[in-house]
C-alpha positions in Angstrom: -27.8 93.0 53.3 -25.8 89.6 53.9 -24.8 88.2 56.6 -22.8 85.2 57.5 -22.1 83.8 61.3 -19.7 81.2 61.9 -19.6 78.7 65.3 -18.2 75.8 66.1 -14.4 76.0 65.6 -12.0 74.4 68.5 -8.8 73.0 69.5 -8.7 69.0 68.5 -5.9 66.5 68.0 -4.7 65.5 64.8 -7.4 63.1 63.2 -9.8 64.7 65.1 -13.4 65.9 64.3 -15.4 69.3 64.2 -18.0 70.3 62.8 -18.6 74.1 61.9 -21.9 76.0 61.3 -22.5 78.8 59.0 -26.1 80.5 59.7 -26.6 83.1 56.5 -29.2 85.9 57.1 -30.1 87.8 53.8 -29.0 85.3 51.1 -31.3 81.9 49.9 -29.7 81.1 46.7 -26.6 80.5 44.2 -23.6 79.0 46.0 -22.0 79.4 49.0 -18.4 78.7 50.2 -16.1 77.9 53.3 -13.2 79.9 52.9 -10.0 79.5 55.8 -6.7 81.5 56.2 -3.9 79.5 58.1 -1.4 81.9 59.9 1.2 83.7 57.4 -0.9 82.7 54.4 -3.6 83.6 52.2 -7.1 82.8 51.9 -7.8 80.2 50.1 -11.7 78.5 49.1 -12.2 75.0 50.7 -15.3 74.0 49.3 -18.8 75.4 48.0 -22.7 74.6 47.5 -25.1 74.7 45.3 -28.0 76.7 47.9 -30.7 74.8 45.5 -29.6 71.6 44.6 -27.3 70.3 47.8 -24.4 70.0 44.7 -20.8 70.9 46.5 -17.3 70.9 45.2 -13.7 71.0 47.6 -10.5 71.7 47.2 -7.7 68.3 47.0 -5.9 69.0 50.0 -9.7 68.6 51.9 -10.8 66.0 49.6 -12.7 63.0 51.2 -11.9 64.3 54.6 -14.4 67.2 54.7 -18.5 67.7 54.2 -20.3 70.3 53.4 -23.6 70.4 53.6 -27.0 72.8 54.5 -30.5 72.4 56.1 -32.3 75.7 54.0 -34.9 75.4 56.5 -32.7 76.6 59.3 -30.6 79.0 56.6 -27.5 76.7 58.4 -24.6 75.9 56.0 -22.2 73.1 57.9 -18.6 72.0 57.3 -17.6 68.3 58.7 -14.0 68.3 59.2 -13.0 64.5 60.1 -9.2 63.2 60.1 -8.0 66.5 60.4 -4.2 67.3 59.9 -1.8 70.1 61.5 -1.6 71.9 58.4 -5.8 72.7 58.5 -5.2 75.0 61.3 -6.3 78.2 60.7 -9.6 80.9 60.5 -12.7 78.9 58.6 -15.0 81.9 57.1 -18.5 81.3 55.6 -18.5 83.3 52.0 -20.2 84.7 49.2 -17.7 84.1 46.6 -14.6 82.0 46.6 -12.6 85.3 47.3 -14.2 85.5 50.8 -14.7 89.1 49.6 -18.1 89.0 51.7 -18.1 86.4 54.5 -18.5 86.2 58.1 -16.0 87.1 61.1 -14.8 83.0 61.1 -14.6 80.5 63.6 -10.5 79.3 64.7 -9.9 76.1 64.2 -6.6 74.6 65.8 -5.1 71.5 65.1 -2.4 70.5 67.4 -1.1 67.8 70.1 
């Protein structure tokens, strides 16, 4: 059974940074995603990574600002969020697929002055 546990969210001012973490249980290959849901909006994928190669992809709105990585020895994914904007506010989940069908409980990111 796959379990995903996110942490690291919080309140930050525009332009600030956060690092999100996701500990992964029961899954050690293939692709893993970060997805998010802004208030009143649908879930959208943010980034994904190949566990074996480290290859990453990002949605256009976060390119150059967010960086996804993994530490396979710790079974942990990371999402470094830099140059945060108010529109980045939302719940962030790590997930098995781009639609978040299998995902953790999430960690909340609030970007506000």
